[in-house]
Structure formats: structure tokens, C-alpha cells
C-alpha positions as CSV (number, residue, x, y, z in Angstrom):
1,M,4.1,-17.9,14.4
2,S,0.9,-16.4,13.5
3,D,0.5,-13.5,10.6
4,I,-1.8,-10.7,10.8
5,H,-4.8,-13.0,10.2
6,G,-4.1,-14.5,13.8
7,V,-3.0,-11.5,15.7
8,V,-5.5,-9.1,14.6
9,P,-8.6,-9.3,16.5
10,G,-12.3,-8.6,15.6
11,T,-12.9,-7.8,12.1
12,P,-9.5,-6.4,10.8
13,H,-8.7,-4.2,7.9
14,I,-6.1,-6.3,5.9
15,P,-4.1,-5.1,3.2
16,A,-4.9,-6.7,-0.5
17,L,-1.2,-8.3,-0.4
18,L,-2.2,-10.3,2.5
19,L,-5.4,-11.5,1.2
20,V,-3.9,-13.1,-1.9
21,G,-4.9,-16.8,-1.7
22,R,-7.4,-16.5,1.1
23,D,-10.6,-18.2,0.9
24,E,-13.6,-16.2,-0.8
25,T,-16.6,-18.6,-0.2
26,G,-18.0,-16.0,1.8
27,L,-17.9,-13.0,-0.6
28,D,-20.5,-12.2,-3.2
29,R,-19.7,-11.8,-6.9
30,T,-19.3,-8.0,-6.8
31,S,-16.7,-8.4,-3.9
32,Q,-14.9,-11.3,-5.5
33,A,-14.7,-9.2,-8.6
34,Y,-13.8,-6.1,-6.7
35,R,-11.0,-8.1,-5.1
36,A,-9.8,-9.9,-8.3
37,I,-9.4,-6.8,-10.5
38,R,-8.1,-4.4,-7.6
39,R,-5.4,-7.0,-7.0
40,Q,-4.6,-6.6,-11.1
41,I,-4.1,-3.3,-10.5
42,I,-2.1,-3.1,-7.3
43,D,0.4,-6.0,-8.5
44,L,0.7,-4.2,-12.1
45,T,-0.9,-7.4,-13.9
46,L,-3.2,-4.3,-15.4
47,P,-0.3,-1.6,-15.5
48,P,-0.7,2.1,-15.2
49,G,-2.2,3.7,-18.5
50,S,-3.9,0.0,-19.6
51,S,-7.4,0.0,-21.1
52,F,-9.9,-2.6,-21.1
53,T,-13.9,-3.4,-21.2
54,E,-16.5,-4.9,-19.0
55,T,-16.6,-7.5,-21.3
56,S,-13.1,-8.4,-21.3
57,L,-12.9,-8.9,-17.7
58,A,-16.1,-10.5,-17.5
59,E,-14.8,-13.1,-19.9
60,Q,-11.5,-13.2,-18.1
61,W,-13.3,-14.2,-14.9
62,R,-16.2,-16.0,-16.4
63,I,-18.8,-14.2,-14.6
64,S,-21.6,-11.8,-16.0
65,K,-21.1,-8.0,-16.7
66,T,-23.0,-7.0,-13.6
67,P,-20.7,-7.8,-10.8
68,V,-17.9,-6.6,-13.2
69,R,-19.5,-3.1,-13.8
70,E,-20.2,-2.8,-9.9
71,A,-16.8,-3.7,-9.1
72,L,-15.5,-1.1,-11.5
73,A,-17.9,1.4,-9.9
74,R,-16.1,0.9,-6.6
75,L,-12.6,1.3,-8.4
76,R,-13.5,4.7,-9.8
77,R,-14.3,5.6,-6.3
78,D,-11.2,4.3,-5.1
79,G,-9.6,6.4,-7.8
80,L,-7.5,3.6,-9.5
81,V,-9.6,3.3,-12.8
82,T,-11.1,6.0,-14.9
83,A,-14.4,5.4,-17.1
84,L,-13.7,6.2,-21.1
85,P,-16.6,7.2,-23.1
86,R,-18.1,4.6,-24.9
87,A,-14.3,2.7,-24.6
88,G,-14.1,1.0,-21.5
89,Y,-11.8,2.1,-18.9
90,V,-8.0,3.0,-18.1
91,V,-6.1,2.3,-15.1
92,S,-5.1,5.4,-13.4
93,P,-1.5,6.7,-14.0
94,I,1.3,6.7,-11.2
95,T,2.7,10.2,-11.0
96,L,4.9,12.1,-8.9
97,Q,2.5,14.6,-7.7
98,D,-0.1,12.1,-6.4
99,T,3.0,9.5,-5.1
100,D,3.9,13.0,-2.9
101,A,0.2,13.5,-1.8
102,L,-0.1,10.0,-0.8
103,C,3.2,9.7,1.1
104,G,2.3,12.5,3.0
105,L,-0.8,11.2,3.9
106,R,0.6,8.1,5.0
107,T,3.1,10.1,7.2
108,L,0.5,11.9,9.0
109,L,-2.1,8.8,9.5
110,S,0.8,6.3,10.3
111,G,2.5,8.4,12.8
112,E,-0.5,9.2,14.4
113,A,-1.8,5.4,14.5
114,A,1.5,4.2,16.1
115,A,1.2,6.9,18.7
116,A,-2.4,5.8,19.8
117,A,-1.3,2.0,19.6
118,A,1.4,2.8,22.1
119,R,-0.9,4.5,24.2
120,L,-3.5,1.7,24.2
121,G,-1.1,-1.1,24.3
122,V,-0.5,-3.9,21.6
123,T,-1.3,-7.6,22.6
124,A,1.7,-9.9,23.4
125,P,1.1,-12.2,20.1
126,A,1.1,-9.1,18.1
127,L,4.4,-7.6,19.5
128,E,5.7,-11.3,18.9
129,R,4.7,-11.1,15.3
130,L,6.1,-7.2,14.7
131,E,9.5,-8.2,16.0
132,V,9.7,-11.1,13.6
133,L,8.6,-8.8,10.9
134,S,11.4,-6.1,12.1
135,L,14.0,-8.6,11.1
136,V,13.2,-9.1,7.5
137,P,15.0,-6.1,6.4
138,F,18.0,-7.5,7.9
139,A,17.3,-11.1,6.2
140,L,17.0,-9.5,2.8
141,A,20.2,-7.8,3.2
142,A,22.0,-11.0,3.8
143,G,20.3,-12.6,0.8
144,E,18.1,-14.9,2.8
145,V,14.8,-13.4,1.7
146,E,13.9,-12.2,-1.7
147,Q,12.4,-8.4,-2.2
148,E,8.8,-9.9,-2.2
149,E,8.9,-11.2,1.1
150,S,10.4,-7.8,2.5
151,L,7.5,-6.0,0.8
152,R,5.0,-8.1,2.4
153,A,6.9,-7.6,5.9
154,G,6.9,-4.1,5.7
155,I,3.0,-3.8,4.7
156,E,1.9,-6.2,7.6
157,F,3.9,-4.6,9.9
158,E,2.4,-1.1,9.4
159,A,-0.9,-2.8,9.0
160,I,-0.7,-4.4,12.4
161,I,-0.3,-1.5,14.1
162,A,-3.2,0.3,12.1
163,N,-5.5,-2.4,13.5
164,F,-4.2,-1.3,17.2
165,C,-5.0,2.2,17.1
166,G,-8.2,2.1,18.7
167,N,-10.0,3.9,15.6
168,P,-11.4,1.7,13.2
169,R,-11.8,4.4,10.4
170,L,-8.2,5.2,11.0
171,G,-7.1,1.5,10.5
172,K,-9.1,1.4,7.3
173,T,-7.9,4.4,5.9
174,I,-4.0,3.3,6.6
175,V,-4.8,0.0,4.9
176,D,-6.3,1.7,1.9
177,V,-3.4,3.9,1.5
178,L,-0.8,1.0,2.1
179,D,-2.7,-0.6,-1.0
180,E,-2.1,1.9,-3.0
181,L,1.7,2.4,-2.2
182,E,2.2,-1.2,-2.8
183,R,1.4,-0.2,-6.4
184,V,3.9,2.5,-6.4
185,L,6.5,0.6,-4.6
186,R,6.2,-2.1,-7.3
187,M,6.6,0.1,-9.9
188,A,9.7,1.9,-8.1
189,A,11.1,-1.9,-7.6
190,L,11.0,-2.4,-11.6
191,I,12.8,0.9,-12.0
192,D,15.4,0.2,-9.0
193,P,15.6,-3.2,-8.0
194,G,17.7,-2.0,-5.2
195,I,15.2,-0.1,-3.4
196,A,14.2,-1.5,0.1
197,S,13.9,-0.7,4.0
198,P,17.2,-0.2,5.5
199,P,17.8,-2.8,8.5
200,G,17.0,-1.4,11.8
201,E,14.2,0.8,10.7
202,L,11.3,-1.3,11.7
203,G,13.2,-2.0,14.6
204,A,13.2,1.3,15.8
205,V,9.5,1.5,15.5
206,F,9.0,-2.0,17.1
207,E,11.0,-1.0,20.3
208,R,9.3,2.1,21.1
209,L,6.0,0.5,20.5
210,R,7.0,-2.2,23.1
211,E,8.0,0.2,25.5
212,R,4.8,2.2,25.0
213,D,6.8,5.4,24.1
214,A,4.1,7.2,22.2
215,D,6.0,10.2,20.9
216,G,9.2,8.1,20.2
217,V,7.2,5.8,18.1
218,Q,5.4,8.5,16.4
219,D,8.7,9.9,15.2
220,A,10.3,6.5,14.4
221,M,7.0,5.9,12.3
222,R,7.0,9.1,10.5
223,T,10.9,8.9,10.0
224,R,10.4,5.5,8.3
225,C,7.3,6.8,6.1
226,E,9.5,10.1,4.9
227,R,12.4,8.0,4.1
228,V,10.0,6.1,1.9
229,R,8.5,9.1,0.5
230,R,12.2,10.6,-0.5
231,D,13.2,7.2,-2.0
232,L,10.2,6.7,-4.2
233,L,10.0,10.3,-5.6
234,Q,13.7,9.9,-6.5
235,V,13.3,6.7,-7.8
236,L,10.4,7.4,-10.2
237,A,12.1,10.5,-11.2
238,K,14.4,8.1,-13.0
239,S,11.7,6.8,-15.2
240,T,12.2,7.7,-18.8
241,S,8.4,8.5,-19.2
242,V,9.5,11.4,-16.6
243,S,12.8,12.3,-18.1
244,R,11.2,12.4,-21.6
245,A,8.3,14.4,-20.7
246,H,7.9,18.1,-22.2
247,I,8.9,20.8,-19.5
248,E,5.8,23.4,-19.9
249,L,6.0,26.9,-18.8
250,P,4.2,27.7,-15.5
251,T,0.7,29.1,-15.7
252,S,1.9,32.3,-14.3
253,L,5.5,33.7,-15.0
254,P,6.9,35.7,-12.4
255,P,7.4,39.4,-13.1
256,T,10.4,40.8,-15.2
């Protein structure tokens, strides 16, 4: 069965997780460095709050500092790193506030993309792949696959739909959101290894998409996204870094 690389036509927008191990011979040095560093940030090899320098990364990847510097400029625009004056870079933190905003954006975008894909129609090979992916949470619950495969399935499922929404800019934005969300999902899984998509959730989206029920698939996708939002915020709130944080007075106190 073909994966997203075979069922998405044209010049697809592919999540970073699904590019791991793909041929990079056609990429220039800056793009290779960007993809490599971004991957390390997303998969938590470079964890939130960790610092590094252009020199350390250039030595790691055995390339000159110029492509690394250009790649880091792109990552700054992505919001994944922050430059420190004369001290290198630091990986952006994961916060409850930003996670909530990211998930809210995903709900809006993915719901619209699903409805648009239903109206336009999805190819038979893509529907076949979506059906296969929709069954992975059942396999996870039965202990037949690992959580990593379930994570990949959920991201690929949503990315396929995004690529069939008929709006390339919307599709690309959703894939960018999925890349950021992967980092948060991996962090949440470290805190609570049991977090996962419930069986039947992807199936509800798939069935309505196959029926070309635009309103139904939009509701199903939004329901999925909001469930993930609630789960992530609940799990991240369990982190010791959150529970031990100082509670500050609000900037403006209510009148007495």
C-alpha cells in the first residue's frame, strides 16, 4: 500500500516526520541543514530550552557555518529557536499558552481543509490509504503496533486530507502546524506514555470524507482536534516544571 508520497499528487506538502530517511540529494546545503536541525528540534533531540552554537552544529554535520547560519535564520522565522546575543541559540520552550493557541489554529484550519476536501473529492488511492491509517489506533489498543507508528499514522492521515483541500497555502500551513504539534505530542508522550488517539476517531473522519459529507467531516475533524487539545493541555499541566512554577499576581487586580 502506497503511503503519502505515492497518493499525494504534484508538489505535496509533507510533514517532517514523513521525510525522515528520504533522499536529500536534490536539496542544497542550506535546505539539508534546515531539515536536519528542524528534525532534531521536533523529535526532542534538541529539547526545549537547550542551547547551541552555529559552530557546534556545523561540526556535527561537517559542513561550513554559512548554510547552518541560513538554516537557523529560517528556524527563527518558524519560531523554533531564539538567538542569544553573542551566546548562540536556544530552542523555544513548549508552553501551555502556545500549545493552546497552536491547537486552536489546527482546529480551525484542519476542519476547513477536511470540508473542502470532501467537496472536491479525494482520489481512490488516497481514500484507501486513509482507511488503512484509520485502523492504526485499533492496532495500538491491541498491542500490535508501537506508539511511534500511531503518531506517524495520525500525522499522515491529516496531511493527506490537507493536501486534497484544493488550497496549497492552506495545505502548507496545516503541515507546518503538524510539525510544531509533533514536538508537543512527543513531549506529552514522555510525561504520559498512555496518551493516544482513541479507536474510531480517525474512522469517523474517514467515513464522512468518503461520503463527501462536508459538514459531517468538518465536525468530525474539529472534534478530533479539540480532543487532542484537551488531552495535551491536561498532560502538559502535569509536568513538574508547571506544577513547581511560581504563581504570579495578575497584572490588574479586580476592584475590592
